[in-house]
Backbone as a chain_set.jsonl record, in Angstrom:
{"seq": "MSGGARILVIEDEPKIAALLRDYLLAAGYQVSVLESGAGAIDHVRAQPPDAILLDIMLPVEDGLSICRAVRAFSAVPILMITARVEEIDRLLGLELGADDYICKPFSPREVVARVKAVLRRVGGNAAAAAPPILLDEQRFEARVRGKTLALTPVEFRLLGRLVAQPGRVFSRQQLIDSLYRDHRVVSDRTVDSHVKNLRRKLAELGADPIASVYGVGYRLEWPEDTGAA", "coords": {"N": [[-10.444, -25.219, 5.367], [-8.299, -24.779, 8.034], [-5.693, -23.993, 7.901], [-5.204, -22.32, 5.769], [-4.267, -19.379, 3.796], [-4.903, -16.069, 5.047], [-7.594, -14.138, 4.138], [-8.892, -10.936, 3.71], [-11.951, -9.548, 3.102], [-13.329, -6.617, 2.0], [-16.199, -5.297, 1.475], [-19.217, -3.785, 0.623], [-21.599, -4.706, -0.449], [-23.787, -7.091, 0.397], [-24.469, -9.557, -0.938], [-22.435, -9.892, -2.821], [-20.211, -9.948, -1.132], [-20.768, -12.266, 0.341], [-20.681, -14.168, -1.691], [-17.996, -14.035, -2.521], [-16.781, -14.791, -0.112], [-17.713, -17.454, 0.187], [-16.612, -18.781, -2.053], [-13.88, -18.385, -1.634], [-13.526, -19.661, 0.822], [-14.122, -22.269, 0.006], [-11.92, -22.688, -1.53], [-10.018, -23.102, 0.316], [-9.115, -21.043, 1.926], [-8.838, -18.852, 4.823], [-11.316, -16.589, 5.818], [-12.249, -13.253, 6.387], [-14.783, -10.768, 6.709], [-15.598, -7.415, 6.076], [-18.073, -4.929, 6.045], [-17.997, -2.246, 5.559], [-15.939, 0.745, 5.308], [-15.322, 1.521, 7.83], [-13.244, 1.203, 10.572], [-11.562, -0.472, 9.174], [-8.798, -0.12, 8.74], [-7.71, -0.329, 11.325], [-8.427, -2.961, 11.779], [-6.799, -4.331, 9.94], [-4.305, -3.77, 11.015], [-4.506, -5.021, 13.528], [-5.181, -7.674, 12.949], [-3.4, -8.932, 10.824], [-3.874, -9.628, 7.44], [-3.232, -11.991, 4.719], [-3.863, -11.226, 2.213], [-5.88, -8.699, 0.662], [-9.139, -8.093, -0.446], [-10.552, -5.408, -1.803], [-13.142, -3.203, -2.027], [-13.757, -0.3, -3.989], [-15.806, 1.649, -3.728], [-17.05, 2.425, -0.811], [-18.946, 2.719, 2.246], [-18.437, 5.247, 4.794], [-15.456, 5.195, 4.762], [-13.624, 5.368, 1.813], [-12.355, 2.931, -0.569], [-9.915, 3.658, -1.834], [-8.754, 5.47, -0.048], [-8.376, 3.774, 2.12], [-6.564, 1.958, 1.01], [-4.348, 3.638, 0.602], [-3.738, 4.288, 3.286], [-3.174, 1.76, 4.408], [-0.947, 1.031, 2.916], [0.984, 2.573, 4.086], [1.971, 1.177, 6.196], [2.079, -1.522, 5.624], [2.844, -4.183, 3.329], [0.978, -5.877, 2.331], [-0.714, -7.747, -0.179], [-3.066, -6.055, -2.215], [-6.112, -6.243, -3.756], [-8.092, -4.455, -5.792], [-11.579, -3.926, -6.012], [-13.979, -2.951, -8.28], [-16.691, -1.161, -9.806], [-16.385, 0.928, -11.324], [-14.859, 1.736, -14.107], [-13.344, 3.683, -15.229], [-10.406, 5.161, -16.54], [-9.019, 6.881, -14.835], [-9.581, 5.997, -12.249], [-8.312, 3.513, -12.246], [-5.621, 4.269, -12.633], [-5.191, 5.887, -10.376], [-5.541, 4.069, -8.289], [-3.365, 2.335, -8.768], [-1.246, 4.096, -8.357], [-1.445, 4.372, -5.639], [-0.587, 1.991, -4.737], [-1.959, -0.418, -5.205], [-2.249, -3.9, -6.018], [-3.639, -5.325, -7.953], [-6.549, -5.384, -10.134], [-10.05, -5.932, -10.084], [-12.854, -6.041, -11.949], [-16.307, -5.301, -11.642], [-19.126, -6.645, -13.396], [-17.896, -9.794, -12.121], [-16.281, -13.015, -12.412], [-16.436, -15.279, -9.788], [-14.656, -17.384, -9.673], [-12.54, -16.42, -11.146], [-11.672, -14.418, -9.428], [-10.711, -15.931, -7.264], [-8.592, -17.167, -8.588], [-6.996, -14.947, -9.154], [-6.331, -14.145, -6.564], [-4.844, -16.374, -5.729], [-2.699, -16.122, -7.488], [-1.505, -13.674, -6.741], [-0.736, -14.248, -4.148], [1.15, -16.216, -4.616], [3.142, -14.648, -5.724], [4.121, -13.261, -3.542], [5.023, -15.239, -1.974], [3.127, -16.355, -0.358], [3.033, -15.323, 2.167], [2.304, -12.555, 3.236], [2.377, -11.05, 5.523], [4.932, -11.247, 6.513], [6.207, -9.662, 4.756], [6.073, -7.022, 5.396], [6.798, -3.536, 5.202], [10.064, -2.373, 6.158], [10.251, 0.213, 6.994], [8.099, 2.118, 8.822], [5.245, 4.197, 8.825], [3.736, 6.935, 10.527], [0.916, 8.542, 10.104], [-0.444, 10.495, 11.516], [1.386, 11.868, 13.089], [3.354, 12.604, 11.361], [5.698, 11.046, 11.285], [8.307, 8.621, 10.986], [9.309, 5.208, 11.525], [12.285, 3.527, 11.944], [14.102, 0.658, 12.196], [13.013, 0.479, 14.746], [13.404, 2.966, 15.776], [12.402, 6.374, 16.114], [11.856, 8.626, 13.47], [11.887, 11.903, 12.939], [10.118, 13.97, 10.774], [9.63, 16.602, 8.347], [6.448, 17.787, 7.056], [6.609, 17.741, 4.215], [8.847, 16.088, 3.754], [7.855, 13.768, 4.878], [5.699, 13.129, 3.16], [7.161, 12.699, 0.839], [8.759, 10.452, 1.523], [6.673, 8.666, 2.035], [5.56, 8.387, -0.501], [7.573, 7.005, -1.859], [7.831, 4.709, -0.269], [5.383, 3.466, -0.66], [5.546, 2.113, -3.064], [7.984, 0.284, -3.337], [11.027, -0.049, -5.146], [10.025, 0.969, -7.491], [10.716, 3.428, -9.943], [10.575, 6.856, -9.57], [9.968, 9.832, -11.268], [11.309, 13.171, -10.96], [9.291, 15.053, -11.364], [6.972, 13.564, -10.847], [7.315, 13.15, -8.131], [7.26, 15.78, -7.207], [4.585, 16.405, -7.709], [3.406, 14.984, -5.694], [4.262, 16.124, -3.352], [3.409, 18.734, -2.732], [0.476, 20.154, -1.696], [-0.761, 22.417, -2.632], [-0.16, 22.659, -5.245], [2.028, 24.171, -6.109], [4.59, 25.739, -8.121], [7.666, 24.338, -8.441], [11.227, 23.763, -8.595], [13.332, 21.139, -10.013], [15.566, 21.021, -8.443], [14.612, 21.577, -5.926], [13.285, 19.246, -5.146], [15.497, 17.521, -5.127], [16.89, 18.645, -2.992], [15.164, 18.102, -0.826], [15.264, 15.31, -0.884], [17.956, 14.939, -0.264], [18.032, 15.91, 2.386], [16.294, 14.081, 3.586], [17.649, 11.681, 3.178], [19.876, 12.175, 4.775], [18.745, 12.183, 7.363], [17.793, 9.562, 7.487], [20.22, 8.207, 7.273], [21.366, 8.805, 9.693], [20.121, 7.013, 11.298], [21.205, 4.729, 10.458], [20.321, 3.788, 7.992], [19.951, 3.661, 4.434], [18.024, 3.779, 2.143], [17.223, 5.063, -0.219], [17.663, 5.33, -3.592], [19.415, 6.894, -6.249], [18.484, 7.383, -9.614], [20.092, 7.799, -12.436], [19.489, 10.606, -14.424], [16.769, 10.246, -14.323], [15.267, 9.929, -11.743], [14.272, 8.926, -8.542], [14.297, 5.971, -6.446], [13.065, 3.638, -3.992], [14.791, 1.245, -2.155], [14.685, -1.628, -0.227], [16.998, -2.097, 2.298], [18.772, -5.103, 2.873], [19.448, -5.696, 5.472], [17.784, -4.251, 7.071], [15.616, -4.235, 9.641], [12.12, -4.742, 10.509], [10.245, -2.074, 11.962]], "CA": [[-9.142, -25.592, 5.912], [-7.885, -23.744, 8.958], [-4.318, -23.597, 7.665], [-5.08, -21.524, 4.568], [-3.93, -17.968, 3.923], [-5.989, -15.237, 5.584], [-8.065, -13.156, 3.169], [-9.849, -9.962, 4.224], [-12.84, -8.997, 2.077], [-13.978, -5.378, 2.428], [-17.206, -5.156, 0.417], [-20.464, -3.37, 1.281], [-22.757, -5.377, -1.028], [-23.823, -8.377, 1.105], [-24.482, -10.718, -1.832], [-21.092, -10.042, -3.392], [-19.324, -10.347, -0.041], [-21.051, -13.665, 0.665], [-20.205, -14.976, -2.814], [-16.539, -14.09, -2.427], [-16.446, -15.575, 1.073], [-17.984, -18.87, -0.056], [-15.644, -19.319, -3.013], [-12.563, -18.384, -1.013], [-13.539, -20.745, 1.808], [-14.068, -23.524, -0.733], [-10.557, -22.833, -2.052], [-9.137, -23.429, 1.432], [-8.62, -19.864, 2.628], [-9.572, -18.288, 5.945], [-11.907, -15.365, 5.288], [-12.947, -12.284, 7.222], [-15.536, -9.833, 5.875], [-16.023, -6.125, 6.606], [-19.075, -4.409, 5.13], [-17.787, -0.814, 5.334], [-14.564, 1.144, 5.557], [-15.154, 1.855, 9.248], [-12.421, 0.271, 11.327], [-10.816, -1.393, 8.312], [-7.352, 0.045, 8.947], [-7.406, -0.926, 12.627], [-8.567, -4.418, 11.621], [-5.603, -4.824, 9.254], [-3.2, -3.689, 11.98], [-4.69, -5.975, 14.629], [-5.24, -9.04, 12.424], [-2.819, -8.799, 9.484], [-4.242, -10.679, 6.479], [-2.247, -12.292, 3.688], [-4.298, -10.486, 1.028], [-7.113, -7.936, 0.877], [-10.034, -7.768, -1.556], [-11.004, -4.113, -1.325], [-14.042, -2.465, -2.9], [-13.436, 1.129, -4.013], [-16.935, 2.433, -3.234], [-17.447, 1.924, 0.497], [-19.419, 3.738, 3.182], [-17.562, 5.759, 5.859], [-14.143, 5.499, 4.181], [-13.569, 4.682, 0.523], [-11.28, 1.966, -0.727], [-8.648, 4.282, -2.174], [-8.19, 6.009, 1.195], [-7.918, 2.625, 2.908], [-5.364, 1.453, 0.345], [-3.266, 4.569, 0.909], [-3.379, 4.164, 4.704], [-2.564, 0.444, 4.638], [0.378, 1.02, 2.308], [1.934, 3.284, 4.955], [2.549, 0.284, 7.199], [2.037, -2.931, 5.233], [2.973, -4.524, 1.911], [0.007, -6.922, 2.032], [-1.317, -7.58, -1.508], [-4.404, -5.47, -2.231], [-6.809, -6.364, -5.033], [-9.201, -3.512, -5.774], [-12.815, -4.347, -6.682], [-14.655, -1.723, -8.675], [-17.618, -1.114, -10.936], [-16.009, 2.149, -12.046], [-13.717, 1.288, -14.901], [-12.675, 4.818, -15.843], [-8.955, 5.053, -16.452], [-8.496, 7.633, -13.7], [-9.653, 5.15, -11.065], [-7.268, 2.501, -12.348], [-4.332, 4.904, -12.414], [-5.09, 6.335, -8.997], [-5.337, 2.898, -7.458], [-2.005, 1.86, -8.938], [-0.358, 5.054, -7.709], [-1.521, 4.164, -4.2], [0.045, 0.737, -4.393], [-2.785, -1.608, -5.4], [-1.544, -4.945, -6.754], [-4.427, -5.849, -9.069], [-7.914, -4.875, -10.245], [-11.118, -6.841, -10.473], [-13.978, -5.185, -12.321], [-17.651, -5.865, -11.589], [-19.345, -7.965, -12.781], [-16.739, -10.667, -12.255], [-16.446, -14.427, -12.101], [-15.776, -15.573, -8.51], [-13.52, -18.272, -9.921], [-11.431, -15.559, -11.569], [-11.176, -13.746, -8.234], [-9.899, -16.909, -6.544], [-7.359, -17.347, -9.359], [-6.182, -13.736, -8.953], [-5.813, -14.202, -5.199], [-3.779, -17.382, -5.727], [-1.549, -15.592, -8.225], [-0.824, -12.625, -5.975], [-0.095, -14.901, -3.005], [2.362, -16.875, -5.115], [4.175, -13.633, -5.943], [4.723, -12.851, -2.263], [5.412, -16.43, -1.234], [2.048, -16.797, 0.508], [3.152, -14.798, 3.529], [2.414, -11.115, 3.101], [2.664, -10.424, 6.811], [6.378, -11.171, 6.669], [6.738, -8.717, 3.788], [5.767, -5.661, 5.823], [7.93, -2.647, 4.983], [10.872, -2.111, 7.34], [10.015, 1.595, 7.4], [6.691, 2.277, 9.145], [4.873, 5.608, 8.862], [2.639, 7.386, 11.386], [0.359, 9.669, 9.372], [-0.922, 11.522, 12.431], [2.503, 12.636, 13.637], [4.359, 12.82, 10.331], [6.905, 10.391, 11.759], [8.605, 7.28, 10.492], [10.082, 4.377, 12.449], [13.287, 2.729, 11.26], [14.777, -0.16, 13.212], [12.421, 0.758, 16.042], [13.707, 4.328, 16.204], [11.538, 7.374, 15.491], [12.485, 9.57, 12.549], [11.034, 13.088, 12.826], [10.163, 14.507, 9.416], [8.731, 17.683, 7.98], [5.356, 17.246, 6.243], [7.049, 17.473, 2.843], [9.697, 14.902, 3.798], [6.993, 12.62, 5.162], [4.985, 12.773, 1.922], [8.167, 12.168, -0.08], [9.068, 9.086, 1.928], [5.465, 7.869, 1.858], [5.421, 8.099, -1.943], [8.553, 5.985, -2.214], [7.538, 3.495, 0.488], [4.177, 2.83, -1.183], [5.901, 1.238, -4.184], [9.433, 0.086, -3.345], [11.569, -0.545, -6.395], [9.556, 1.761, -8.628], [11.443, 4.669, -10.175], [9.723, 8.03, -9.684], [10.625, 11.021, -11.811], [11.227, 14.325, -10.069], [7.982, 15.678, -11.513], [6.0, 12.748, -10.114], [7.493, 13.417, -6.706], [6.778, 17.144, -6.968], [3.119, 16.362, -7.676], [2.985, 14.366, -4.436], [4.784, 16.822, -2.182], [2.769, 20.003, -2.414], [-0.977, 20.098, -1.86], [-1.252, 23.624, -3.306], [0.275, 22.581, -6.649], [2.954, 25.258, -6.417], [5.617, 25.435, -9.109], [8.995, 24.26, -7.837], [12.228, 23.214, -9.51], [13.872, 19.821, -9.698], [16.546, 21.186, -7.371], [13.892, 21.534, -4.653], [13.113, 17.822, -4.834], [16.818, 16.994, -4.78], [17.213, 19.137, -1.658], [14.363, 17.335, 0.131], [15.807, 13.954, -0.859], [19.226, 15.017, 0.455], [17.736, 16.024, 3.815], [15.695, 12.827, 4.018], [18.73, 10.697, 3.234], [20.709, 12.47, 5.94], [18.031, 11.735, 8.556], [17.787, 8.1, 7.462], [21.582, 7.75, 7.518], [21.621, 8.925, 11.131], [19.585, 5.805, 11.916], [21.884, 3.587, 9.858], [19.605, 3.298, 6.797], [20.125, 4.47, 3.227], [17.252, 3.012, 1.165], [16.824, 5.846, -1.39], [18.668, 5.248, -4.653], [19.279, 7.816, -7.372], [18.509, 6.781, -10.945], [20.675, 8.882, -13.219], [18.697, 11.166, -15.506], [15.341, 9.935, -14.182], [14.707, 10.349, -10.467], [14.649, 8.17, -7.344], [13.505, 4.818, -6.05], [13.378, 3.134, -2.657], [15.181, -0.158, -2.119], [14.843, -2.055, 1.162], [18.276, -2.741, 2.615], [18.521, -6.456, 3.338], [19.649, -5.842, 6.909], [16.919, -3.335, 7.805], [14.516, -4.968, 10.255], [10.883, -4.0, 10.669], [10.23, -1.27, 13.168]], "C": [[-8.62, -24.481, 6.799], [-6.483, -23.24, 8.676], [-4.128, -22.707, 6.462], [-4.703, -20.084, 4.855], [-5.156, -17.175, 4.366], [-6.348, -14.143, 4.572], [-9.084, -12.242, 3.841], [-10.637, -9.389, 3.057], [-13.517, -7.758, 2.654], [-14.931, -4.98, 1.3], [-18.557, -4.869, 1.062], [-21.712, -3.989, 0.671], [-22.813, -6.801, -0.465], [-23.764, -9.598, 0.191], [-23.104, -10.973, -2.428], [-20.114, -10.517, -2.331], [-19.509, -11.822, 0.298], [-20.529, -14.589, -0.438], [-18.688, -15.134, -2.756], [-16.106, -14.957, -1.245], [-16.601, -17.065, 0.797], [-16.95, -19.49, -0.993], [-14.247, -19.383, -2.421], [-12.452, -19.482, 0.052], [-13.408, -22.102, 1.119], [-12.668, -23.786, -1.291], [-9.551, -23.072, -0.934], [-8.589, -22.259, 2.204], [-9.448, -19.58, 3.888], [-10.064, -16.912, 5.514], [-12.554, -14.537, 6.384], [-13.61, -11.276, 6.305], [-15.862, -8.571, 6.671], [-16.962, -5.503, 5.583], [-19.006, -2.902, 4.969], [-16.33, -0.504, 5.601], [-14.285, 1.449, 7.015], [-14.323, 0.793, 9.957], [-11.548, -0.644, 10.491], [-9.315, -1.319, 8.581], [-6.935, -0.572, 10.273], [-7.472, -2.449, 12.558], [-7.314, -5.0, 10.973], [-4.399, -4.804, 10.195], [-3.294, -4.81, 13.021], [-4.653, -7.424, 14.151], [-4.702, -9.041, 10.986], [-3.216, -9.943, 8.555], [-3.089, -10.956, 5.523], [-2.606, -11.639, 2.365], [-5.619, -9.798, 1.363], [-7.846, -7.774, -0.447], [-10.79, -6.519, -1.122], [-11.869, -3.394, -2.358], [-13.682, -0.978, -2.859], [-14.544, 1.951, -3.373], [-17.456, 1.829, -1.931], [-18.023, 3.05, 1.344], [-18.361, 4.056, 4.238], [-16.193, 6.162, 5.316], [-13.98, 4.693, 2.905], [-12.308, 3.826, 0.409], [-9.935, 2.574, -1.06], [-7.97, 4.866, -0.942], [-7.645, 4.888, 2.07], [-6.626, 2.07, 2.326], [-4.166, 2.328, 0.69], [-2.789, 4.387, 2.356], [-2.678, 2.84, 4.993], [-1.143, 0.406, 4.08], [1.422, 1.75, 3.155], [2.585, 2.354, 5.964], [2.591, -1.18, 6.791], [2.18, -3.099, 3.725], [2.004, -5.628, 1.512], [-0.585, -6.694, 0.638], [-2.753, -7.065, -1.404], [-4.966, -5.582, -3.64], [-8.05, -5.486, -4.962], [-10.383, -4.075, -6.562], [-13.59, -3.088, -7.034], [-15.626, -1.936, -9.823], [-17.317, 0.105, -11.789], [-14.73, 1.867, -12.809], [-13.015, 2.444, -15.6], [-11.166, 4.73, -15.593], [-8.4, 5.775, -15.229], [-8.528, 6.798, -12.426], [-8.543, 4.106, -11.073], [-5.897, 3.111, -12.034], [-4.149, 5.319, -10.966], [-4.84, 5.165, -8.065], [-3.919, 2.372, -7.563], [-1.014, 2.795, -8.268], [-0.329, 4.819, -6.206], [-0.943, 2.818, -3.773], [-0.823, -0.496, -4.505], [-2.034, -2.613, -6.278], [-2.31, -5.448, -7.976], [-5.813, -5.215, -9.032], [-8.859, -5.976, -10.643], [-12.344, -5.976, -10.737], [-15.302, -5.944, -12.232], [-18.325, -5.67, -12.944], [-18.147, -8.875, -13.03], [-17.134, -12.112, -11.986], [-15.75, -14.701, -10.774], [-14.595, -16.523, -8.671], [-12.299, -17.476, -10.365], [-10.82, -14.852, -10.363], [-10.27, -14.688, -7.447], [-8.565, -17.103, -7.258], [-6.432, -16.148, -9.178], [-5.553, -13.735, -7.564], [-4.661, -15.207, -5.128], [-2.525, -16.837, -6.387], [-0.787, -14.561, -7.399], [-0.142, -13.215, -4.746], [1.168, -15.646, -3.422], [3.493, -15.867, -5.273], [4.854, -13.221, -4.65], [5.098, -14.054, -1.403], [4.375, -16.888, -0.238], [2.1, -16.244, 1.906], [3.374, -13.301, 3.473], [2.782, -10.459, 4.406], [4.161, -10.27, 7.017], [7.003, -10.156, 5.736], [6.459, -7.273, 4.165], [6.984, -4.77, 5.659], [8.715, -2.42, 6.254], [10.774, -0.679, 7.823], [8.512, 1.762, 7.61], [6.371, 3.744, 9.342], [3.682, 5.854, 9.776], [2.077, 8.66, 10.768], [-0.106, 10.797, 10.274], [0.212, 12.439, 12.891], [3.549, 13.023, 12.602], [5.714, 12.276, 10.787], [7.061, 9.037, 11.085], [9.386, 6.542, 11.562], [10.986, 3.473, 11.622], [14.089, 1.99, 12.316], [14.285, 0.182, 14.621], [12.667, 2.155, 16.553], [12.845, 5.325, 15.428], [12.353, 8.353, 14.661], [11.54, 10.751, 12.371], [11.22, 13.722, 11.457], [9.29, 15.742, 9.286], [7.585, 17.079, 7.172], [5.771, 16.906, 4.813], [7.93, 16.225, 2.8], [8.875, 13.644, 4.036], [6.259, 12.171, 3.897], [5.943, 12.181, 0.89], [8.494, 10.712, 0.251], [7.871, 8.166, 1.724], [5.253, 7.47, 0.409], [6.342, 6.961, -2.351], [8.244, 4.653, -1.536], [6.36, 2.734, -0.103], [4.487, 1.849, -2.302], [7.407, 1.074, -4.258], [9.895, -0.535, -4.659], [11.126, 0.24, -7.607], [10.352, 3.057, -8.732], [10.439, 5.802, -10.372], [10.531, 9.183, -10.273], [10.504, 12.161, -10.805], [9.86, 14.984, -10.158], [6.905, 14.883, -10.791], [6.098, 12.986, -8.619], [7.008, 14.813, -6.345], [5.257, 17.154, -6.836], [2.6, 15.784, -6.368], [3.299, 15.228, -3.217], [3.974, 18.031, -1.762], [1.284, 19.967, -2.731], [-1.514, 21.299, -2.633], [-0.778, 23.724, -4.756], [1.19, 23.736, -7.039], [3.979, 24.797, -7.445], [6.975, 25.465, -8.418], [9.943, 23.594, -8.826], [12.65, 21.816, -9.092], [14.859, 19.894, -8.537], [15.878, 21.124, -5.994], [13.682, 20.093, -4.213], [14.444, 17.219, -4.397], [17.218, 17.406, -3.366], [16.449, 18.362, -0.584], [14.89, 15.901, 0.248], [17.114, 13.932, -0.077], [18.998, 15.075, 1.96], [17.167, 14.72, 4.368], [16.752, 11.742, 4.14], [19.607, 10.911, 4.472], [20.052, 11.951, 7.216], [17.989, 10.21, 8.63], [19.179, 7.546, 7.798], [21.939, 7.816, 9.0], [21.096, 7.715, 11.897], [20.169, 4.544, 11.274], [21.201, 3.015, 8.632], [19.857, 4.237, 5.623], [19.375, 3.801, 2.076], [16.909, 3.763, -0.126], [17.956, 5.851, -2.408], [18.368, 6.267, -5.743], [19.341, 7.026, -8.677], [18.901, 7.879, -11.913], [19.764, 9.313, -14.372], [17.205, 10.945, -15.38], [14.791, 10.467, -12.862], [15.217, 9.476, -9.339], [13.768, 6.942, -7.178], [13.941, 4.381, -4.656], [13.666, 1.648, -2.734], [15.373, -0.554, -0.666], [16.218, -2.639, 1.373], [18.002, -4.116, 3.223], [18.637, -6.584, 4.85], [18.769, -4.904, 7.715], [15.741, -4.115, 8.352], [13.295, -4.122, 10.358], [10.903, -3.261, 11.984], [9.301, -1.874, 14.182]], "O": [[-8.51, -23.341, 6.349], [-6.107, -22.17, 9.155], [-2.991, -22.356, 6.145], [-4.798, -19.615, 5.989], [-6.294, -17.56, 4.097], [-5.504, -13.326, 4.202], [-10.031, -12.718, 4.468], [-10.061, -8.814, 2.133], [-14.198, -7.837, 3.677], [-14.514, -4.399, 0.297], [-18.999, -5.609, 1.941], [-22.799, -3.815, 1.221], [-21.974, -7.631, -0.815], [-23.082, -10.572, 0.508], [-22.659, -12.116, -2.529], [-19.283, -11.387, -2.593], [-18.536, -12.544, 0.514], [-19.999, -15.664, -0.154], [-18.163, -16.235, -2.922], [-15.18, -15.759, -1.362], [-15.719, -17.854, 1.136], [-16.471, -20.598, -0.75], [-13.508, -20.333, -2.677], [-11.422, -20.146, 0.17], [-12.678, -22.976, 1.586], [-12.273, -24.933, -1.501], [-8.359, -23.23, -1.198], [-7.704, -22.426, 3.044], [-10.597, -20.007, 4.004], [-9.312, -16.148, 4.908], [-13.312, -15.053, 7.206], [-13.077, -10.956, 5.243], [-16.343, -8.649, 7.801], [-16.685, -5.541, 4.384], [-19.867, -2.32, 4.309], [-15.573, -1.36, 6.059], [-13.129, 1.619, 7.401], [-14.672, -0.387, 9.938], [-10.861, -1.507, 11.037], [-8.641, -2.348, 8.641], [-5.919, -1.264, 10.343], [-6.678, -3.144, 13.193], [-6.82, -6.042, 11.403], [-3.573, -5.716, 10.172], [-2.3, -5.458, 13.349], [-4.156, -8.302, 14.857], [-5.48, -9.142, 10.037], [-2.928, -11.104, 8.847], [-2.089, -10.238, 5.521], [-1.754, -11.51, 1.486], [-6.374, -10.25, 2.225], [-7.255, -7.369, -1.448], [-11.579, -6.566, -0.179], [-11.39, -3.022, -3.429], [-13.337, -0.457, -1.798], [-14.273, 2.845, -2.571], [-18.205, 0.852, -1.942], [-17.637, 4.208, 1.183], [-17.499, 3.229, 4.534], [-15.809, 7.329, 5.397], [-14.173, 3.477, 2.905], [-11.35, 3.972, 1.168], [-8.906, 2.064, -0.617], [-6.751, 4.772, -0.8], [-6.587, 5.027, 2.684], [-5.697, 1.748, 3.066], [-3.096, 1.822, 1.03], [-1.587, 4.338, 2.619], [-1.699, 2.804, 5.738], [-0.245, -0.175, 4.689], [2.621, 1.558, 2.954], [3.627, 2.684, 6.532], [3.097, -2.008, 7.549], [1.705, -2.273, 2.945], [2.181, -6.255, 0.467], [-0.925, -5.56, 0.3], [-3.551, -7.569, -0.613], [-4.375, -5.083, -4.597], [-8.954, -5.742, -4.167], [-10.208, -4.633, -7.645], [-13.83, -2.246, -6.168], [-15.411, -2.779, -10.695], [-17.917, 0.297, -12.847], [-13.651, 1.773, -12.225], [-12.178, 2.218, -16.473], [-10.729, 4.27, -14.538], [-7.413, 5.327, -14.645], [-7.61, 6.877, -11.61], [-7.914, 3.843, -10.048], [-5.114, 2.545, -11.271], [-3.078, 5.126, -10.391], [-4.02, 5.257, -7.152], [-3.325, 1.998, -6.552], [-0.04, 2.337, -7.672], [0.698, 5.042, -5.564], [-0.824, 2.541, -2.58], [-0.469, -1.538, -3.953], [-1.278, -2.226, -7.17], [-1.706, -5.942, -8.928], [-6.205, -4.597, -8.043], [-8.517, -6.849, -11.441], [-12.813, -5.263, -9.849], [-15.408, -7.084, -12.686], [-18.122, -4.639, -13.585], [-17.461, -8.738, -14.043], [-18.185, -12.389, -11.408], [-14.568, -14.384, -10.639], [-13.642, -16.471, -7.894], [-11.168, -17.808, -10.012], [-9.601, -14.701, -10.278], [-9.188, -14.294, -7.012], [-7.522, -17.194, -6.61], [-5.218, -16.314, -9.062], [-4.388, -13.371, -7.403], [-3.622, -14.922, -4.533], [-1.415, -17.064, -5.905], [0.444, -14.579, -7.364], [0.917, -12.738, -4.34], [2.141, -15.7, -2.67], [4.653, -16.173, -4.999], [6.034, -12.869, -4.653], [5.451, -13.9, -0.233], [4.668, -17.706, 0.634], [1.304, -16.639, 2.757], [4.498, -12.827, 3.641], [3.434, -9.415, 4.409], [4.617, -9.296, 7.616], [8.177, -9.814, 5.88], [6.596, -6.383, 3.325], [8.101, -5.202, 5.948], [8.125, -2.286, 7.327], [11.172, -0.38, 8.948], [7.734, 1.569, 6.676], [7.149, 4.467, 9.964], [2.733, 5.07, 9.794], [2.675, 9.729, 10.886], [-0.159, 11.948, 9.839], [0.016, 13.642, 13.061], [4.525, 13.699, 12.929], [6.737, 12.954, 10.687], [6.089, 8.403, 10.673], [10.044, 7.156, 12.402], [10.533, 2.755, 10.731], [14.677, 2.597, 13.211], [15.064, 0.171, 15.574], [12.204, 2.512, 17.636], [12.59, 5.144, 14.238], [13.398, 8.841, 15.091], [10.501, 10.619, 11.723], [12.346, 13.979, 11.031], [8.323, 15.909, 10.03], [7.722, 15.972, 6.651], [5.333, 15.896, 4.263], [7.777, 15.393, 1.905], [9.157, 12.588, 3.47], [6.202, 10.978, 3.597], [5.577, 11.266, 0.152], [8.503, 9.851, -0.629], [8.026, 7.023, 1.294], [4.821, 6.355, 0.12], [5.946, 6.064, -3.096], [8.377, 3.594, -2.149], [6.328, 1.504, -0.06], [3.775, 0.86, -2.477], [8.051, 1.65, -5.134], [9.245, -1.423, -5.21], [11.778, 0.187, -8.649], [10.627, 3.705, -7.723], [9.563, 5.722, -11.233], [11.642, 9.469, -9.825], [9.675, 12.105, -9.897], [9.321, 15.429, -9.145], [6.011, 15.471, -10.183], [5.085, 13.018, -7.92], [6.407, 15.006, -5.288], [4.707, 17.825, -5.964], [1.469, 16.066, -5.974], [2.671, 15.077, -2.169], [3.861, 18.325, -0.572], [0.883, 19.774, -3.879], [-2.592, 21.226, -3.223], [-0.972, 24.748, -5.411], [1.135, 24.222, -8.168], [4.204, 23.598, -7.613], [7.384, 26.493, -7.877], [9.51, 22.943, -9.777], [12.371, 21.366, -7.981], [14.978, 18.956, -7.748], [16.485, 20.68, -5.02], [13.877, 19.759, -3.044], [14.505, 16.49, -3.407], [17.812, 16.62, -2.628], [17.017, 18.005, 0.448], [14.954, 15.346, 1.345], [17.355, 13.004, 0.695], [19.674, 14.387, 2.724], [17.508, 14.303, 5.475], [16.749, 10.97, 5.099], [20.022, 9.955, 5.127], [20.719, 11.349, 8.057], [18.133, 9.633, 9.708], [19.306, 6.551, 8.511], [22.708, 6.997, 9.503], [21.557, 7.419, 12.999], [19.69, 3.436, 11.514], [21.466, 1.872, 8.259], [19.964, 5.451, 5.795], [19.999, 3.308, 1.137], [16.356, 3.162, -1.046], [19.061, 6.315, -2.127], [17.212, 6.477, -6.113], [20.153, 6.113, -8.823], [18.117, 8.791, -12.176], [19.33, 8.493, -15.182], [16.44, 11.4, -16.23], [13.942, 11.359, -12.86], [16.423, 9.293, -9.177], [12.652, 6.879, -7.693], [15.036, 4.709, -4.2], [12.889, 0.882, -3.305], [16.129, 0.093, 0.059], [16.584, -3.595, 0.69], [17.073, -4.258, 4.018], [18.015, -7.458, 5.453], [18.971, -4.761, 8.921], [14.932, -4.617, 7.571], [13.39, -2.896, 10.303], [11.474, -3.715, 12.975], [9.15, -1.336, 15.279]]}, "num_chains": 1, "name": "protein.A"}
């Protein structure tokens, strides 16, 4: 059916990719397949899918890196496919914003059911759910209402952490762990200071999406009137 939701399968094992494609096509979806991580991010930008089935172990660029990059500019549902069931992989994927996990070996019928479920949660139109704040990882810049927001590297990582999972409450310690690559020891006041500066810059563009959660930390809430950049 040509009118079905668009599913992007990123899987380097040809037999598995073909199996997923056939079952998804039979369920009425439109399906595109990429057999490596090369060009995956550009593909998502150019041809936004409604959901992504993303293998963790991929040549060129691994699935976790792709998930992180996609989450910087899109809220498209991402279902991670993995043969590595260690808890660290599951936790890392969730931290990056994955919506679900499918462990190999799997039933293709179960995969189709998971895809249907995640599409129902977003109303079947993930493209329309793209975050109103878009991030440029190369320049450490954000775009809000079409205007560029210049950020320091620390502010950029802070905003990226919040944008990846809107609505989720992050403790100050969780944010600290994301901000500094050298794992330096900093106080909660340092995080509060960065949040204050980030809020000020966002307010200058008419946005105030960062909410304080008393005694816990911060979360990002999309303002209803904030349009996509």
